[in-house]
VEXTINU-823451 format. One record per residue: residue number from 1; x, y, z of N, C-alpha, C in turn. Coordinates in Angstrom, 1 decimal. Example, Ala and Ser with C-alpha at 12.3 -4.5 7.8 and 13.67 -1.06 7.14 Angstrom:
BEGIN
[1, [13.2, -5.7, 7.8], [12.3, -4.5, 7.8], [13.2, -3.3, 7.8]];
[2, [12.8, -2.2, 7.1], [13.7, -1.1, 7.1], [12.9, 0.0, 7.9]];
This chain:
BEGIN
[1, [21.9, 6.9, -25.3], [22.7, 5.8, -24.9], [22.0, 5.0, -23.8]];
[2, [21.5, 5.8, -22.8], [20.8, 5.1, -21.7], [19.6, 4.3, -22.2]];
[3, [18.8, 4.9, -23.1], [17.7, 4.3, -23.7], [18.1, 3.0, -24.4]];
[4, [19.2, 3.0, -25.1], [19.6, 1.8, -25.8], [20.0, 0.7, -24.8]];
[5, [20.6, 1.1, -23.7], [21.0, 0.1, -22.6], [19.8, -0.6, -22.1]];
[6, [18.7, 0.3, -21.7], [17.5, -0.3, -21.1], [16.8, -1.2, -22.1]];
[7, [16.8, -0.8, -23.4], [16.1, -1.7, -24.4], [16.8, -3.0, -24.5]];
[8, [18.2, -3.0, -24.5], [19.0, -4.2, -24.6], [18.7, -5.1, -23.4]];
[9, [18.7, -4.5, -22.2], [18.4, -5.3, -21.0], [17.0, -5.9, -21.1]];
[10, [16.0, -5.1, -21.6], [14.7, -5.6, -21.8], [14.6, -6.8, -22.6]];
[11, [15.4, -6.8, -23.7], [15.4, -8.0, -24.6], [15.9, -9.2, -23.9]];
[12, [17.0, -9.0, -23.1], [17.5, -10.1, -22.3], [16.5, -10.7, -21.3]];
[13, [15.7, -9.7, -20.7], [14.7, -10.1, -19.7], [13.6, -10.9, -20.4]];
[14, [13.2, -10.5, -21.6], [12.1, -11.2, -22.3], [12.6, -12.6, -22.7]];
[15, [13.8, -12.7, -23.1], [14.3, -14.0, -23.5], [14.6, -14.9, -22.3]];
[16, [15.0, -14.3, -21.2], [15.4, -15.2, -20.1], [14.4, -15.5, -19.1]];
[17, [13.2, -14.7, -19.1], [12.2, -14.9, -18.0], [11.0, -15.6, -18.6]];
[18, [10.2, -16.3, -17.8], [9.0, -16.9, -18.2], [8.0, -15.8, -18.6]];
[19, [7.2, -16.0, -19.6], [6.2, -15.0, -20.0], [5.1, -14.9, -19.0]];
[20, [4.5, -13.7, -19.0], [3.4, -13.4, -18.0], [2.1, -14.1, -18.5]];
[21, [1.4, -14.7, -17.6], [0.1, -15.3, -17.9], [-1.0, -14.3, -17.4]];
[22, [-2.0, -14.1, -18.3], [-3.1, -13.2, -17.8], [-3.9, -13.9, -16.7]];
[23, [-4.4, -13.1, -15.8], [-5.3, -13.5, -14.7], [-6.8, -13.2, -15.1]];
[24, [-7.6, -14.1, -15.2], [-9.0, -13.9, -15.6], [-9.8, -13.4, -14.4]];
[25, [-10.7, -12.4, -14.6], [-11.6, -12.0, -13.5], [-12.7, -13.0, -13.2]];
[26, [-13.3, -12.8, -12.1], [-14.5, -13.6, -11.8], [-15.8, -12.8, -12.2]];
[27, [-16.8, -13.5, -12.6], [-18.0, -12.9, -13.0], [-18.9, -12.7, -11.7]];
[28, [-19.4, -11.5, -11.5], [-20.1, -11.2, -10.3], [-21.5, -10.7, -10.7]];
[29, [-22.5, -11.1, -9.9], [-23.9, -10.7, -10.0], [-24.2, -9.7, -8.9]];
[30, [-24.7, -8.5, -9.2], [-25.1, -7.6, -8.2], [-26.6, -7.8, -8.0]];
[31, [-27.0, -8.0, -6.8], [-28.4, -8.2, -6.5], [-28.7, -7.7, -5.1]];
[32, [-29.1, -6.4, -5.0], [-29.2, -5.7, -3.7], [-30.5, -5.0, -3.7]];
[33, [-31.2, -5.0, -2.5], [-30.9, -5.7, -1.2], [-31.5, -7.1, -1.2]];
[34, [-31.4, -7.7, 0.0], [-32.0, -9.0, 0.2], [-33.5, -8.9, 0.3]];
[35, [-34.2, -9.7, -0.4], [-35.7, -9.6, -0.4], [-36.2, -10.0, 1.0]];
[36, [-37.3, -9.3, 1.4], [-38.0, -9.6, 2.6], [-37.4, -8.9, 3.8]];
[37, [-36.4, -8.1, 3.7], [-35.8, -7.4, 4.8], [-36.1, -5.9, 4.7]];
[38, [-36.5, -5.3, 5.8], [-36.8, -3.8, 5.8], [-35.6, -3.0, 5.7]];
[39, [-35.6, -2.1, 4.8], [-34.4, -1.2, 4.5], [-34.8, 0.3, 4.6]];
[40, [-33.8, 1.1, 4.8], [-34.1, 2.6, 4.8], [-33.1, 3.2, 3.8]];
[41, [-33.6, 4.3, 3.1], [-32.7, 5.0, 2.2], [-33.1, 6.5, 2.3]];
[42, [-32.1, 7.3, 1.9], [-32.4, 8.7, 1.9], [-32.7, 9.2, 0.4]];
[43, [-33.1, 10.4, 0.3], [-33.4, 11.0, -1.0], [-32.2, 10.9, -1.9]];
[44, [-32.3, 10.4, -3.1], [-31.2, 10.2, -4.0], [-30.4, 8.9, -3.9]];
[45, [-30.7, 8.1, -2.9], [-30.1, 6.8, -2.8], [-30.6, 5.8, -3.8]];
[46, [-29.8, 4.9, -4.2], [-30.2, 3.8, -5.0], [-30.7, 2.7, -4.1]];
[47, [-32.0, 2.4, -4.2], [-32.7, 1.4, -3.3], [-32.6, 0.0, -3.7]];
[48, [-32.5, -0.2, -5.1], [-32.5, -1.6, -5.6], [-31.5, -1.6, -6.7]];
[49, [-30.6, -2.6, -6.8], [-29.7, -2.8, -7.9], [-29.6, -4.2, -8.3]];
[50, [-29.5, -4.4, -9.6], [-29.3, -5.7, -10.2], [-28.4, -5.6, -11.4]];
[51, [-27.4, -6.5, -11.5], [-26.6, -6.4, -12.7], [-25.5, -7.4, -12.7]];
[52, [-24.6, -7.2, -13.7], [-23.4, -8.1, -13.8], [-22.2, -7.3, -14.0]];
[53, [-21.1, -7.7, -13.6], [-19.8, -7.0, -13.8], [-18.7, -8.1, -13.6]];
[54, [-17.5, -7.6, -13.7], [-16.3, -8.4, -13.5], [-15.5, -8.0, -12.3]];
[55, [-15.1, -8.9, -11.5], [-14.4, -8.6, -10.3], [-13.0, -9.2, -10.3]];
[56, [-12.0, -8.4, -9.9], [-10.6, -8.8, -9.9], [-10.1, -8.7, -8.5]];
[57, [-9.2, -9.6, -8.1], [-8.4, -9.4, -6.9], [-7.5, -8.2, -7.1]];
[58, [-7.2, -7.5, -6.1], [-6.4, -6.3, -6.3], [-5.8, -5.8, -5.0]];
[59, [-5.1, -4.7, -5.1], [-4.5, -4.1, -4.0], [-4.8, -2.6, -4.0]];
[60, [-4.8, -2.0, -2.8], [-5.0, -0.6, -2.7], [-3.7, 0.0, -2.2]];
[61, [-3.0, 0.7, -3.0], [-1.7, 1.4, -2.6], [-2.1, 2.7, -1.9]];
[62, [-1.6, 2.8, -0.6], [-2.0, 3.9, 0.2], [-1.0, 5.0, 0.3]];
[63, [0.2, 4.8, -0.2], [1.2, 5.9, -0.2], [1.8, 6.1, -1.5]];
[64, [2.4, 7.3, -1.8], [3.1, 7.5, -3.0], [4.5, 6.9, -3.0]];
[65, [4.8, 6.2, -4.0], [6.2, 5.5, -4.1], [6.8, 5.9, -5.4]];
[66, [8.1, 5.7, -5.5], [8.9, 5.9, -6.7], [10.2, 5.2, -6.7]];
[67, [10.8, 5.1, -7.9], [12.2, 4.7, -8.1], [12.8, 5.7, -9.1]];
[68, [14.0, 6.0, -8.9], [14.7, 7.0, -9.7], [16.2, 6.6, -9.9]];
[69, [16.7, 7.2, -11.0], [18.2, 7.0, -11.2], [18.5, 7.0, -12.7]];
[70, [19.7, 7.5, -13.0], [20.1, 7.6, -14.4], [19.1, 8.4, -15.3]];
[71, [18.5, 9.5, -14.7], [17.6, 10.3, -15.5], [16.2, 9.8, -15.7]];
[72, [15.9, 8.7, -14.9], [14.6, 8.1, -15.0], [13.9, 8.1, -13.7]];
[73, [12.7, 8.5, -13.6], [11.9, 8.5, -12.4], [10.5, 7.9, -12.7]];
[74, [10.1, 6.9, -11.9], [8.8, 6.2, -12.0], [8.1, 6.5, -10.7]];
[75, [6.8, 7.0, -10.9], [6.0, 7.3, -9.7], [4.7, 6.7, -9.7]];
[76, [4.3, 6.1, -8.6], [2.9, 5.6, -8.4], [2.3, 6.3, -7.3]];
[77, [1.1, 7.0, -7.5], [0.4, 7.6, -6.5], [-0.6, 6.7, -5.9]];
[78, [-1.2, 7.0, -4.7], [-2.2, 6.1, -4.1], [-3.4, 5.8, -5.0]];
[79, [-3.7, 4.5, -5.2], [-4.7, 4.1, -6.1], [-4.9, 2.6, -6.0]];
[80, [-6.0, 2.1, -6.6], [-6.2, 0.7, -6.7], [-5.6, 0.1, -7.9]];
[81, [-5.0, -1.1, -7.8], [-4.4, -1.8, -8.9], [-5.0, -3.3, -9.0]];
[82, [-5.4, -3.7, -10.2], [-5.9, -5.0, -10.3], [-4.9, -6.1, -10.6]];
[83, [-5.0, -7.3, -10.1], [-4.1, -8.4, -10.4], [-4.4, -8.9, -11.8]];
[84, [-3.5, -8.5, -12.7], [-3.8, -8.7, -14.1], [-2.9, -9.8, -14.8]];
[85, [-1.7, -10.0, -14.2], [-0.8, -11.0, -14.8], [-0.1, -11.8, -13.6]];
[86, [0.5, -12.9, -13.9], [1.3, -13.7, -13.0], [2.3, -14.5, -13.7]];
[87, [3.4, -14.9, -13.0], [4.3, -15.9, -13.5], [4.5, -16.9, -12.4]];
[88, [5.5, -17.7, -12.4], [5.7, -18.7, -11.4], [5.9, -18.2, -10.0]];
[89, [6.5, -17.0, -10.0], [6.9, -16.4, -8.7], [6.2, -15.2, -8.2]];
[90, [5.5, -14.4, -9.1], [5.0, -13.2, -8.7], [3.6, -12.9, -9.3]];
[91, [2.8, -12.1, -8.6], [1.6, -11.6, -9.2], [1.8, -10.1, -9.5]];
[92, [1.3, -9.7, -10.7], [1.5, -8.3, -11.2], [0.2, -7.5, -11.2]];
[93, [0.2, -6.5, -10.4], [-1.0, -5.6, -10.2], [-0.8, -4.4, -11.1]];
[94, [-1.8, -4.1, -11.9], [-1.6, -3.2, -13.0], [-2.5, -1.9, -12.9]];
[95, [-1.9, -0.8, -13.4], [-2.6, 0.4, -13.7], [-2.1, 1.0, -15.0]];
[96, [-2.9, 1.9, -15.5], [-2.4, 2.7, -16.7], [-2.1, 4.1, -16.3]];
[97, [-1.9, 4.3, -15.0], [-1.6, 5.7, -14.5], [-0.3, 5.7, -13.7]];
[98, [0.7, 5.0, -14.3], [2.1, 5.1, -13.7], [2.9, 6.2, -14.4]];
[99, [3.3, 7.2, -13.7], [4.0, 8.3, -14.3], [5.5, 7.9, -14.6]];
[100, [5.9, 8.1, -15.8], [7.2, 7.8, -16.3], [7.9, 9.1, -16.8]];
[101, [8.9, 9.6, -16.0], [9.6, 10.8, -16.3], [11.1, 10.4, -16.7]];
[102, [11.5, 10.9, -17.9], [12.8, 10.5, -18.4], [13.5, 11.7, -19.1]];
[103, [14.8, 11.8, -18.9], [15.6, 12.8, -19.6], [16.2, 12.2, -20.8]];
[104, [15.8, 12.7, -22.0], [16.4, 12.2, -23.2], [16.9, 13.4, -24.0]];
[105, [18.2, 13.4, -24.4], [18.8, 14.5, -25.1], [18.5, 15.8, -24.4]];
[106, [18.8, 15.8, -23.1], [18.6, 17.0, -22.2], [17.2, 17.6, -22.2]];
[107, [16.2, 16.8, -22.5], [14.8, 17.2, -22.4], [14.1, 16.2, -21.5]];
[108, [13.3, 16.7, -20.7], [12.5, 15.9, -19.8], [11.1, 15.5, -20.5]];
[109, [10.9, 14.3, -20.6], [9.6, 13.8, -21.1], [8.8, 13.1, -20.0]];
[110, [7.5, 13.4, -20.0], [6.6, 12.8, -19.0], [5.4, 12.1, -19.7]];
[111, [5.1, 10.9, -19.3], [4.0, 10.2, -19.8], [3.5, 9.2, -18.8]];
[112, [2.2, 8.8, -19.0], [1.7, 7.7, -18.2], [1.8, 6.4, -18.9]];
[113, [2.3, 5.4, -18.3], [2.5, 4.1, -18.9], [1.8, 3.0, -18.1]];
[114, [1.7, 1.8, -18.7], [1.0, 0.7, -18.1], [2.1, -0.1, -17.3]];
[115, [1.8, -0.3, -16.0], [2.7, -1.0, -15.1], [2.1, -1.0, -13.7]];
[116, [2.9, -1.1, -12.7], [2.4, -1.1, -11.4], [3.3, -1.7, -10.4]];
[117, [2.7, -2.6, -9.6], [3.5, -3.3, -8.5], [3.4, -4.8, -8.7]];
[118, [4.5, -5.5, -8.5], [4.5, -7.0, -8.4], [4.8, -7.4, -7.0]];
[119, [4.1, -8.5, -6.6], [4.3, -9.0, -5.2], [4.7, -10.5, -5.3]];
[120, [5.7, -10.9, -4.6], [6.1, -12.3, -4.6], [5.0, -13.2, -4.0]];
[121, [4.8, -14.3, -4.6], [3.9, -15.3, -4.1], [4.3, -15.9, -2.7]];
[122, [5.6, -15.9, -2.5], [6.2, -16.5, -1.3], [6.5, -15.5, -0.1]];
[123, [6.5, -14.2, -0.5], [6.9, -13.2, 0.5], [6.1, -11.9, 0.2]];
[124, [5.0, -11.6, 0.9], [4.1, -10.5, 0.6], [4.9, -9.2, 0.8]];
[125, [6.0, -9.2, 1.5], [6.8, -7.9, 1.7], [7.7, -7.6, 0.6]];
[126, [7.9, -8.6, -0.4], [8.7, -8.4, -1.5], [7.9, -7.8, -2.6]];
[127, [7.9, -6.4, -2.6], [7.1, -5.6, -3.6], [8.0, -4.8, -4.5]];
[128, [7.7, -4.9, -5.8], [8.6, -4.2, -6.7], [7.7, -3.4, -7.7]];
[129, [8.3, -2.3, -8.2], [7.6, -1.6, -9.3], [8.0, -2.3, -10.7]];
[130, [7.0, -2.4, -11.6], [7.3, -3.0, -12.9], [6.6, -2.2, -14.0]];
[131, [7.2, -2.2, -15.2], [6.6, -1.5, -16.3], [6.4, -2.5, -17.4]];
[132, [5.3, -2.5, -18.0], [4.9, -3.5, -19.0], [5.8, -3.3, -20.3]];
[133, [6.0, -2.1, -20.7], [6.8, -1.9, -21.9], [8.3, -2.0, -21.7]];
[134, [8.7, -2.0, -20.4], [10.2, -2.2, -20.1], [10.3, -3.3, -19.1]];
[135, [10.2, -4.6, -19.5], [10.2, -5.7, -18.5], [11.4, -5.8, -17.6]];
[136, [12.5, -5.1, -18.0], [13.6, -5.2, -17.1], [13.4, -4.3, -15.8]];
[137, [12.4, -3.4, -15.9], [12.2, -2.6, -14.7], [11.3, -3.4, -13.7]];
[138, [12.0, -4.0, -12.8], [11.4, -4.7, -11.7], [12.2, -4.4, -10.4]];
[139, [11.9, -3.2, -9.9], [12.8, -2.6, -8.9], [12.1, -2.4, -7.6]];
[140, [12.7, -2.5, -6.5], [12.2, -2.2, -5.2], [12.1, -0.7, -5.1]];
[141, [10.9, -0.1, -4.7], [10.8, 1.3, -4.5], [11.6, 1.9, -3.4]];
[142, [11.8, 3.2, -3.5], [12.7, 3.8, -2.4], [12.0, 3.9, -1.1]];
[143, [10.6, 4.0, -1.1], [9.8, 4.0, 0.1], [9.0, 2.7, 0.1]];
[144, [8.9, 2.0, 1.2], [8.2, 0.8, 1.3], [6.7, 1.0, 1.0]];
[145, [6.1, 0.3, 0.0], [4.7, 0.5, -0.3], [3.8, 0.0, 0.9]];
[146, [2.8, 0.8, 1.1], [1.7, 0.4, 2.1], [0.5, -0.1, 1.3]];
[147, [0.3, -1.4, 1.3], [-0.8, -1.9, 0.5], [-1.8, -2.7, 1.3]];
[148, [-3.0, -2.7, 0.8], [-4.1, -3.4, 1.4], [-4.8, -4.3, 0.3]];
[149, [-4.9, -5.6, 0.6], [-5.5, -6.5, -0.4], [-7.0, -6.2, -0.4]];
[150, [-7.6, -6.1, -1.6], [-9.0, -5.8, -1.8], [-9.5, -6.4, -3.0]];
[151, [-10.8, -6.1, -3.3], [-11.4, -6.6, -4.6], [-11.8, -5.4, -5.4]];
[152, [-11.6, -5.5, -6.7], [-11.8, -4.4, -7.6], [-12.9, -4.8, -8.6]];
[153, [-13.9, -4.0, -8.7], [-15.0, -4.2, -9.7], [-14.7, -3.3, -10.9]];
[154, [-14.6, -3.9, -12.1], [-14.3, -3.2, -13.3], [-15.4, -3.4, -14.3]];
[155, [-15.8, -2.3, -14.9], [-16.9, -2.3, -15.9], [-16.3, -2.7, -17.2]];
[156, [-16.7, -3.9, -17.7], [-16.3, -4.3, -19.0], [-17.5, -4.2, -20.0]];
[157, [-17.2, -4.5, -21.3], [-18.2, -4.3, -22.3], [-19.5, -5.0, -22.1]];
[158, [-19.4, -6.2, -21.4], [-20.6, -7.0, -21.2], [-21.3, -6.7, -19.9]];
[159, [-20.7, -5.7, -19.1], [-21.3, -5.4, -17.8], [-22.6, -4.6, -18.0]];
[160, [-23.5, -4.8, -17.0], [-24.8, -4.2, -17.2], [-25.4, -4.0, -15.8]];
[161, [-26.1, -2.9, -15.5], [-26.7, -2.7, -14.2], [-28.0, -2.0, -14.3]];
[162, [-29.0, -2.4, -13.5], [-30.3, -1.8, -13.4], [-30.4, -1.3, -12.0]];
[163, [-30.9, -0.1, -11.8], [-31.1, 0.4, -10.4], [-32.3, 1.3, -10.3]];
[164, [-32.9, 1.4, -9.1], [-34.0, 2.3, -8.8], [-33.6, 3.3, -7.8]];
[165, [-33.7, 4.5, -8.0], [-33.3, 5.6, -7.1], [-34.5, 6.4, -6.6]];
[166, [-34.5, 6.6, -5.3], [-35.6, 7.3, -4.6], [-35.5, 8.8, -4.9]];
[167, [-36.6, 9.4, -5.4], [-36.7, 10.8, -5.8], [-37.6, 11.6, -4.9]];
[168, [-38.2, 11.0, -3.8], [-39.0, 11.8, -2.9], [-40.5, 11.6, -3.1]];
[169, [-41.2, 12.3, -2.3], [-42.7, 12.2, -2.3], [-43.4, 13.5, -2.5]];
[170, [-44.5, 13.5, -3.2], [-45.3, 14.7, -3.4], [-46.8, 14.3, -3.2]];
[171, [-47.3, 14.8, -2.0], [-48.7, 14.4, -1.6], [-48.7, 12.9, -1.5]];
[172, [-49.6, 12.2, -2.2], [-49.7, 10.8, -2.1], [-48.9, 10.0, -3.1]];
[173, [-48.0, 10.7, -3.9], [-47.2, 10.1, -4.9], [-45.8, 10.0, -4.5]];
[174, [-45.2, 8.8, -4.7], [-43.7, 8.6, -4.5], [-43.1, 8.5, -5.9]];
[175, [-41.9, 9.1, -5.9], [-41.2, 9.3, -7.2], [-39.8, 8.5, -7.2]];
[176, [-39.5, 7.9, -8.3], [-38.3, 7.2, -8.5], [-37.6, 7.5, -9.8]];
[177, [-36.4, 7.2, -9.9], [-35.6, 7.2, -11.2], [-35.1, 5.8, -11.5]];
[178, [-35.5, 5.3, -12.6], [-35.0, 4.0, -13.1], [-33.8, 4.2, -14.0]];
[179, [-32.7, 3.5, -13.8], [-31.5, 3.7, -14.6], [-30.9, 2.4, -15.1]];
[180, [-30.5, 2.4, -16.3], [-29.7, 1.3, -16.8], [-28.3, 1.8, -17.2]];
[181, [-27.3, 1.1, -16.8], [-25.9, 1.5, -17.2], [-25.2, 0.3, -17.8]];
[182, [-24.7, 0.4, -19.0], [-24.0, -0.7, -19.7], [-22.5, -0.3, -19.8]];
[183, [-21.7, -1.4, -19.7], [-20.2, -1.2, -20.0], [-19.9, -0.9, -21.4]];
[184, [-20.8, -1.2, -22.3], [-20.5, -1.0, -23.7], [-20.5, 0.5, -24.1]];
[185, [-19.5, 0.9, -24.8], [-19.4, 2.3, -25.2], [-20.4, 2.7, -26.3]];
[186, [-21.0, 1.6, -26.8], [-22.0, 1.9, -27.9], [-23.4, 2.1, -27.4]];
[187, [-23.6, 1.8, -26.1], [-24.9, 1.9, -25.5], [-24.9, 3.0, -24.4]];
[188, [-25.6, 4.1, -24.7], [-25.7, 5.2, -23.7], [-26.5, 4.8, -22.5]];
[189, [-26.3, 5.4, -21.4], [-27.1, 5.1, -20.2], [-28.6, 5.5, -20.5]];
[190, [-29.5, 4.7, -19.9], [-30.9, 4.9, -20.1], [-31.5, 5.2, -18.8]];
[191, [-32.4, 6.2, -18.7], [-33.1, 6.5, -17.4], [-34.6, 6.9, -17.7]];
[192, [-35.4, 6.6, -16.7], [-36.8, 6.9, -16.9], [-37.4, 7.3, -15.5]];
[193, [-38.2, 8.4, -15.5], [-38.8, 8.8, -14.2], [-40.1, 8.0, -14.0]];
[194, [-40.3, 7.6, -12.8], [-41.5, 6.8, -12.4], [-42.2, 7.5, -11.2]];
[195, [-43.5, 7.4, -11.2], [-44.3, 7.9, -10.1], [-45.4, 7.0, -9.8]];
[196, [-45.7, 6.8, -8.5], [-46.7, 5.9, -8.1], [-47.6, 6.5, -7.0]];
[197, [-48.9, 6.3, -7.2], [-49.9, 6.9, -6.2], [-50.2, 5.8, -5.1]];
[198, [-49.8, 6.2, -3.9], [-49.9, 5.3, -2.8], [-51.4, 5.0, -2.5]];
[199, [-52.3, 5.8, -3.0], [-53.7, 5.5, -2.8], [-54.2, 4.2, -3.6]];
[200, [-53.3, 3.8, -4.5], [-53.6, 2.6, -5.3], [-53.0, 1.4, -4.6]];
[201, [-52.3, 1.6, -3.6], [-51.6, 0.5, -2.9], [-50.2, 0.8, -2.6]];
[202, [-49.6, 0.1, -1.6], [-48.3, 0.4, -1.2], [-47.2, -0.5, -1.8]];
[203, [-47.6, -1.3, -2.8], [-46.7, -2.1, -3.5], [-46.5, -1.6, -4.9]];
[204, [-45.3, -1.3, -5.3], [-45.0, -0.7, -6.7], [-44.3, -1.8, -7.5]];
[205, [-44.4, -1.7, -8.8], [-43.7, -2.6, -9.7], [-43.2, -2.0, -11.0]];
[206, [-42.1, -2.6, -11.5], [-41.6, -2.1, -12.8], [-40.6, -3.2, -13.3]];
[207, [-40.8, -3.7, -14.5], [-39.9, -4.6, -15.1], [-39.6, -5.8, -14.2]];
[208, [-40.7, -6.3, -13.6], [-40.6, -7.5, -12.7], [-40.2, -7.2, -11.3]];
[209, [-39.8, -5.9, -11.0], [-39.5, -5.5, -9.7], [-40.7, -5.3, -8.9]];
[210, [-40.7, -5.7, -7.6], [-41.8, -5.4, -6.7], [-41.2, -4.9, -5.4]];
[211, [-41.7, -3.8, -4.9], [-41.2, -3.1, -3.7], [-42.4, -2.7, -2.9]];
[212, [-42.4, -3.1, -1.6], [-43.4, -2.6, -0.6], [-42.9, -1.3, 0.0]];
[213, [-43.7, -0.3, -0.1], [-43.4, 1.0, 0.5], [-44.0, 1.0, 1.9]];
[214, [-43.2, 1.1, 2.9], [-43.6, 1.1, 4.3], [-43.8, 2.5, 4.8]];
[215, [-42.9, 3.4, 4.5], [-43.0, 4.8, 4.9], [-42.2, 5.7, 3.9]];
[216, [-42.7, 6.8, 3.6], [-42.0, 7.7, 2.6], [-42.2, 9.1, 2.9]];
[217, [-41.2, 9.9, 2.9], [-41.3, 11.4, 2.9], [-40.2, 12.0, 2.1]];
[218, [-40.0, 13.3, 2.1], [-39.0, 13.9, 1.2], [-37.6, 13.8, 1.8]];
[219, [-37.4, 13.1, 2.8], [-36.0, 12.8, 3.3], [-35.6, 11.4, 3.3]];
[220, [-36.6, 10.5, 3.7], [-36.2, 9.1, 3.8], [-37.3, 8.2, 3.2]];
[221, [-36.9, 7.0, 3.0], [-37.8, 6.0, 2.5], [-37.6, 4.7, 3.3]];
[222, [-38.6, 4.1, 3.8], [-38.5, 2.8, 4.4], [-39.3, 1.8, 3.5]];
[223, [-38.6, 0.7, 3.2], [-39.2, -0.2, 2.1], [-38.7, -1.6, 2.3]];
[224, [-39.4, -2.5, 1.6], [-39.0, -3.9, 1.6], [-39.0, -4.4, 0.2]];
[225, [-37.9, -5.0, -0.2], [-37.9, -5.6, -1.6], [-38.6, -7.0, -1.6]];
[226, [-39.6, -7.1, -2.5], [-40.3, -8.4, -2.6], [-39.6, -9.2, -3.7]];
[227, [-39.3, -8.6, -4.8], [-38.6, -9.4, -5.9], [-37.8, -8.3, -6.7]];
[228, [-36.6, -8.7, -7.2], [-35.8, -7.8, -8.0], [-36.2, -7.9, -9.4]];
[229, [-35.5, -7.1, -10.3], [-35.8, -7.0, -11.7], [-35.8, -8.4, -12.3]];
[230, [-36.7, -8.7, -13.2], [-36.9, -10.1, -13.6], [-35.7, -10.6, -14.5]];
[231, [-35.3, -9.8, -15.4], [-34.2, -10.3, -16.4], [-33.2, -9.1, -16.6]];
[232, [-32.0, -9.6, -16.9], [-31.0, -8.6, -17.3], [-30.8, -8.8, -18.8]];
[233, [-31.1, -7.8, -19.6], [-30.9, -7.9, -21.0], [-29.8, -7.0, -21.4]];
[234, [-28.7, -7.6, -21.8], [-27.5, -6.8, -22.1], [-27.5, -6.3, -23.5]];
């Protein structure tokens, strides 16, 4: 009976409220570090990165919050949520890790659903829990959410990153790991071990990358980026 009531209220909410509009992410280029500046890195650190990804405005929920009543409990644990939808009055920050616990026919069911927090555009303190599959659930939590506005980088299918990782020194040779990471599930990560003899010079190169090695040992690397990877081929 309770489920029927919620479904009925949901239909009213869908008919009576403005539909949610998706929020598009911004396209971000990763290009680290700044050329011409001396940098230091430790063994295992990524010393150069270049790539593309998508960036969303978001919030970091710092405390656990919940709403409960009539056999239903919704819980959000501390996590980051991306601003995914909006309407005229509110911005909706979404996760797929919202715990939905419900008693149906004297049995407790637990599942993770899509939903999160919505924040009023006119009052940042007006924060409510919402569920995408039950639009009528737009309720103030029992404990005031502690949130911090932040940026969230999400890997999408077209995202791509190249990086060079320092792997130490052996005699006159410095070693690196080159790695490519793609957001596409059809493209496996690619890596290649590289080694350079410093007796041939202190500038190394790979795929358009040029790095000046200033000092290297098995703990740290001091270096200067001359030019980053030439092209990103997704």
